[in-house]
N, C-alpha and C positions, 0 to 999 in steps of 0.2 A: 688891293691892286697897287701896281707900281706905276709911277709917272716918270717919264724919261725926257730929258732935255739935252740936246746936243749943242756943242760949241766947238770952236776952233777952225771952222771953215774960212775960206778966203781965196784971194787971188795969188797964185804962185807961178813962177816960170817953170817950164818943162825942165826936168832934172832936179827940181827942188823937193822940199819935204814939208809936210804938215802933220800935226798931231791933233786928231779929233778926240774930244772927250764926250762922254755921256754920263750925266749926273742923274742918279735915280733917287726917288723919294716915295714915301708911302708904304714901302715894304722892303725888307732886306733883299738885295740882289743875290745873296748866296743861295736862294731857292730857285733861281732862274738860270737857264742857259741864255747867254747873251750873244747877240749877233749884230753885224753891220750889213746893211744893204745899201744899194744906190740906184738912183733912177736918172739916167741921162735923158736929155731932151728927145722926145719922140720914141723913147724906148720903154720897155717894161722894167719894173723893179727887179734888180738882180742881186743875188747873194755875193757878198764880198768876203766875210770872215765870221767865224763863230768861236766861242770859247765855253767850255763846260763850267758847271757850277763852282767847282773848286779851282778852276784855272789849270787843271792838270793836262788838258788837251785842247788843241786849237785846230781849226779847219779853215782852209782858204780856197777861194776860186782859183782857177788856173791863172787868171790875169793878176791876181793879188799875190800869189805864191812867190816868195823870194823878195818882194818889194814892200809888203805891208806886214805889220805885226800887231796882233790884237792882244790886249792884256786887261786884267781886271784887278781892282783893289776892293775886296768885299768889305774891308774895315771902313773904307771911305765911300762905299756904295757907288762906285764909279767904274766905268769901262773906257778903254782908250783904243784908238787905232792910229798907230804910227805909220805914216805913208812916206815912202822915199822913192827916188827915181821916178817922179811923177811924169805922166804923159798927158798929152792933150785929150786922149780918150778916157782919162780918169775924170774928166769934167762931168759933174753930176751933183745931184742933191744926195747927201749921205744920211741914212737913217739908222738909228739905234733901235734894236728890237729885243724883246724878252719873252720867254715862255718857260713855264714850269715843266712841261712834259714833252716838248719837242725832242726828237732824236737829234743829238748834237751833230752839227754839220749838214743838217737838212737844208737844201737850197731853196725850199719852197716857202715863200713869204706868207702864204696863207696859214702856215702852221705856227706862226708867232702871234700871240694875242695882244701884246702891248708894243706901242710904237711911239717914238718921239716925233717932233714936227719936222726934223731934218735941218741940215746945215749945208749951205752951198759951197762946193769946191770948184774953182775954176782954174784950169791949168792953161797958161798961154804958151804958144809955141814960138 
């Protein structure tokens, strides 16, 4: 099994940037599709971005497209989410997720078996 730990969250002004990281241990992430989800206060967990096992393809929600970039470094067992042009509505807890068999790009959080604890991102307007 893989264990996931997110980092890089914090407080940023609207229009600013943040880079989230997800460090994996226990299993090579090269066997997993990796994804980022977020949960805003009072809302359901929602899909943000995903990247295939080799990093050859990536998928984004409409809100993330053009502003966020997901990447992975299998050699370092890590995944990243570069976020730019941040908006107040991006405020949420961001989670890293992994699964061996999920269809890449699936927005359904129940299809991911492994999750980190999350990192808080707060965007001030």
